[in-house]
C-alpha positions in Angstrom: -0.1 0.1 0.0 1.6 3.7 -0.9 2.6 5.6 1.9 0.2 7.6 4.0 1.1 10.9 4.9 2.0 11.3 9.0 -1.2 13.5 9.2 -3.6 10.9 8.1 -2.2 8.3 10.1 -2.8 10.8 13.0 -6.2 11.6 12.2 -6.8 7.7 11.8 -5.1 7.2 14.9 -7.2 9.5 16.7 -10.0 7.7 16.5 -8.9 5.1 18.8 -5.8 6.1 20.9 -5.7 9.4 22.7 -3.7 12.8 21.4 -0.2 12.8 20.7 -0.1 9.2 20.6 3.4 8.0 18.4 2.3 5.3 16.2 5.3 2.8 15.1 5.1 1.6 11.5 4.8 -2.4 11.2 5.9 -4.4 8.2 2.7 -5.0 6.0 1.9 -6.2 2.7 -1.3 -4.6 1.2 -2.7 -2.4 4.0 -0.5 0.0 6.5 -0.3 -1.1 9.8 1.1 0.7 12.9 1.5 -0.3 16.8 0.9 1.8 19.7 0.3 1.9 23.6 -1.6 2.9 26.3 -1.7 2.5 29.3 1.1 -0.3 29.4 -0.6 -2.4 27.0 0.2 -2.6 23.1 -2.5 -2.5 19.9 -2.5 -2.5 16.5 -4.0 0.1 13.9 -5.0 -1.2 10.7 -5.3 1.5 7.8 -6.7 0.2 4.2 -7.8 2.1 1.0 -11.8 2.5 0.6 -10.8 1.3 -2.9 -9.2 -2.5 -1.7 -11.6 -3.0 1.0 -15.5 -2.2 1.8 -16.7 -1.7 5.1 -19.0 -4.9 5.3 -15.6 -7.0 4.8 -13.9 -5.5 7.6 -16.8 -5.8 9.9 -17.1 -9.7 8.6 -13.3 -10.1 9.6 -14.4 -8.4 13.2 -17.1 -10.4 13.8 -15.4 -14.1 13.2 -12.6 -13.2 15.0 -14.8 -12.4 18.2 -16.6 -15.6 17.5 -13.6 -17.3 17.3 -12.5 -15.7 20.9 -16.0 -16.4 22.0 -15.5 -20.3 21.5 -12.0 -20.2 23.2 -9.8 -19.9 19.9 -6.8 -17.5 21.3 -6.7 -14.6 18.7 -6.1 -11.0 19.1 -9.5 -9.2 19.4 -10.6 -6.1 17.9 -11.3 -3.0 19.7 -13.7 -0.4 19.6 -12.8 3.3 18.7 -14.0 6.1 21.2 -17.4 6.2 18.9 -18.0 2.7 19.8 -17.2 1.8 16.5 -15.4 -1.2 15.3 -14.2 0.4 11.6 -13.9 3.9 11.0 -14.0 5.8 8.1 -11.4 9.0 7.1 -11.3 10.9 4.4 -8.0 12.3 2.7 -7.6 15.2 -0.5 -8.1 12.6 -2.9 -11.5 11.9 -2.3 -10.5 7.8 -2.0 -10.3 7.7 1.7 -9.4 5.1 4.1 -11.0 2.5 6.5 -9.5 2.6 10.1 -9.9 -0.4 12.6 -7.9 -1.8 15.2 -6.4 -4.9 17.2 -5.5 -6.0 20.5 -1.6 -6.4 20.2 -1.0 -10.6 20.3 0.8 -11.2 23.7 4.4 -13.2 23.4 6.4 -12.5 20.3 7.0 -14.5 16.9 8.4 -17.9 17.1 12.4 -17.9 16.1 12.7 -20.5 12.8 16.2 -21.5 14.8 14.1 -22.9 17.3 11.2 -24.6 15.7 10.3 -28.2 16.7 7.6 -30.8 16.9 6.1 -29.4 19.6 5.6 -26.3 17.9 4.4 -27.8 14.9 2.2 -29.7 16.8 0.4 -26.5 18.3 0.3 -25.3 14.9 -1.8 -27.9 13.6 -3.9 -28.1 16.7 -4.9 -24.4 16.5 -5.2 -24.5 12.5 -7.5 -27.7 13.5 -9.7 -25.7 16.1 -10.1 -22.9 13.8 -11.6 -25.4 11.2 -13.9 -27.0 13.3 -15.2 -23.4 14.9 -16.0 -22.2 11.2 -17.7 -24.7 10.6 -20.6 -23.8 13.2 -20.1 -20.2 12.1 -22.7 -18.4 10.1 -21.7 -14.3 9.8 -24.0 -12.1 12.1 -25.0 -9.9 9.0 -25.4 -11.7 5.7 -23.9 -8.8 4.1 -20.7 -9.7 6.3 -20.0 -12.9 4.5 -16.6 -13.4 2.8 -15.9 -14.0 -1.0 -14.9 -17.3 -2.0 -11.3 -18.4 -3.1 -12.5 -18.3 -6.5 -13.7 -15.0 -6.6 -11.0 -13.1 -4.4 -9.4 -10.3 -6.6 -5.8 -11.7 -6.4 -7.0 -14.4 -8.1 -8.8 -13.3 -10.6 -5.4 -11.1 -11.0 -3.7 -14.1 -11.3 -5.4 -15.6 -14.1 -5.2 -12.2 -16.1 -1.7 -12.8 -15.7 -1.8 -16.3 -17.1 -3.8 -15.2 -20.2 -1.0 -12.7 -20.7 1.7 -15.4 -20.3 0.7 -18.6 -22.4 3.9 -20.8 -21.6 3.0 -20.2 -17.8 -0.8 -20.8 -18.3 0.4 -23.8 -20.2 2.5 -24.9 -17.1 -0.4 -24.5 -14.5 -3.5 -25.6 -16.6 -3.6 -29.0 -15.1 -3.0 -27.6 -11.8 -5.6 -25.0 -11.6 -8.3 -27.5 -13.2 -7.8 -30.0 -10.9 -8.1 -27.5 -8.2 -11.6 -26.1 -9.7 -13.1 -29.6 -10.0 -12.6 -30.6 -6.0 -15.4 -31.4 -4.4 -16.7 -28.8 -1.6 -17.0 -31.7 1.3 -19.0 -30.7 4.2 -16.5 -30.1 7.0 -13.8 -29.7 4.7 -14.8 -26.5 2.9 -16.0 -23.2 4.9 -14.3 -19.5 6.1 -10.5 -20.1 6.6 -7.9 -18.2 7.8 -5.8 -18.2 4.6 -2.6 -17.0 5.8 -2.0 -19.0 8.8 1.9 -19.0 8.8 4.5 -18.5 11.7 4.4 -14.6 11.2 0.7 -14.4 11.9 1.2 -16.4 15.3 2.5 -15.3 18.5 3.8 -17.5 21.3 3.1 -16.6 24.8 3.9 -19.1 27.5 3.8 -21.9 25.2 0.7 -20.8 23.9 0.1 -19.7 20.3 -2.1 -16.4 19.7 -3.4 -16.1 15.9 -4.0 -12.7 14.2 -4.4 -11.1 11.5 -7.6 -12.3 9.5 -7.6 -9.8 6.5 -7.2 -12.7 4.0 -10.3 -14.9 5.3 -12.0 -16.9 2.7 -14.6 -19.3 2.2 -11.9 -21.9 0.8 -10.8 -25.8 1.4 -9.6 -26.1 4.7 -6.9 -28.2 3.1 -5.4 -24.7 2.1 -4.9 -23.7 5.4 -2.8 -26.9 5.7 -0.9 -26.4 2.4 -0.2 -22.8 3.4 1.3 -23.6 6.8 3.7 -26.2 5.0 4.6 -23.6 1.9 6.0 -21.3 4.8 7.5 -23.5 7.2 9.7 -24.8 4.5 10.5 -21.3 3.4 11.1 -20.3 6.7 12.8 -23.4 8.3 16.6 -22.3 9.2 17.6 -25.3 11.2 17.9 -28.0 8.3 19.6 -27.9 5.2 17.5 -30.9 4.1 14.3 -29.1 3.3 12.5 -32.2 2.1 13.5 -34.3 5.0 12.0 -31.0 7.2 8.6 -30.8 5.1 8.1 -34.3 6.3 9.2 -33.9 9.9 6.9 -30.7 9.8 3.6 -32.3 8.6 3.8 -35.3 10.6 3.7 -33.2 14.0 1.5 -30.5 12.2 -1.1 -33.2 11.1 -0.9 -34.9 14.6 -2.2 -31.5 16.1 -4.8 -31.1 13.3 -6.5 -34.5 14.3 -6.9 -33.7 17.7 -9.2 -30.6 16.6 -10.4 -31.7 13.3 -10.8 -35.1 11.6 -8.7 -35.6 8.7 -10.4 -38.4 5.9 -8.6 -40.4 3.6 -7.4 -38.4 0.5 -8.0 -34.6 2.3 -4.0 -34.1 1.7 -3.9 -35.2 -2.1 -4.6 -31.6 -3.1 -1.5 -30.4 -1.1 1.1 -30.0 -3.7 -1.2 -28.2 -5.7 -2.3 -25.6 -3.0 1.0 -24.7 -2.6 1.6 -23.9 -6.2 -1.3 -22.0 -6.5 -0.2 -19.6 -3.4 3.5 -19.6 -5.2 1.9 -18.3 -8.4 -0.4 -15.7 -6.0 3.1 -14.2 -4.5 4.2 -13.5 -8.3 1.2 -11.9 -8.9 1.4 -10.0 -5.9 4.8 -8.7 -6.3 4.1 -8.3 -10.4 1.3 -6.1 -9.0 3.5 -4.2 -6.3 6.9 -3.6 -8.1 6.5 -1.2 -11.2 8.4 -2.7 -14.3 10.2 1.0 -15.0 11.2 1.0 -11.3 12.3 -3.0 -10.1 15.7 -3.3 -8.2 17.9 -6.0 -9.4 16.8 -8.1 -6.4 13.3 -7.5 -7.6 13.8 -8.7 -10.8 15.9 -11.6 -10.0 13.1 -12.2 -7.4 10.3 -12.3 -10.1 12.6 -14.7 -12.7 12.9 -17.2 -9.6 8.9 -17.3 -9.6 8.5 -17.7 -12.8 10.8 -20.5 -13.2 9.4 -22.5 -10.5 6.0 -22.0 -11.8 7.0 -23.1 -15.4 8.8 -26.3 -14.1 6.1 -26.8 -11.5 8.9 -27.0 -8.7 8.9 -25.5 -5.4 12.2 -25.1 -3.2 14.3 -27.1 -5.4 12.2 -29.4 -6.7 10.9 -30.8 -2.8 8.7 -33.9 -4.3 5.6 -33.2 -1.8 3.5 -36.2 -3.1 4.7 -38.1 0.5 1.5 -35.7 2.0 -0.8 -38.1 0.3 0.7 -41.0 2.5 -0.4 -39.5 5.6 
């Protein structure tokens, strides 16, 4: 998201924080995110263009977060503004304007990949399974708060446009996309998912995982959340030179935890490699969209070329064979 002038950050923040509050920018890909403190507690302010999200989408996110919290899922809850609203509107000179909303800071810290092990992987799986079990019981408090399906999502549609402009890439991925589109939407295997539950979106506090950032929520196959976890675990691993062995270790313990919270029918994991390849395509698309062609750095051009080569070859992380998940 383009940098927001400090004046508008202060204006947005004034809806939730006290005057003269210091807002510290945090890393974020699509929205502008800031941290602030009050009376010894930390909070997160999120600012998103009204051209990117609707108020109903944001209220739908908050509605599910509070539903999950009420059902025992450790999450960072939304906080109300000074006016008692969960979402506020801020105008800017362009007339586009922003939506502003805020959350509690998730206690604890991000897990250190150097210290990863079976206990964390099991908890990660258990948390994911619990979210899926809760999602099976969830109905939006208002019909207009219902989130999009995965195949209606804007980034996915942009990815299809990218493929339409790159015939070789389209041909390479046609089988993967066809298989995913034909997957049946089984009861208790399809519903609202986090869609980005990787290690940067939960903190570890006193041995417990606390999840946050539900901005990407979609109605989707539950197995996609599992594929996303595996994708980012392998990419984030710093403790092993043998990525293939790490992937198997991770999935073994992750699925042990998942099964505690949510049934895993036979064949559920078969599409994991395809969902991982789709995540690679979506990231490639997001980078293409974010990095203007004329201004790309050498590293950005190298990154795009690496992603495109992976997609053309249908290989991830140096060619790891992920078919082992079918036998878990």
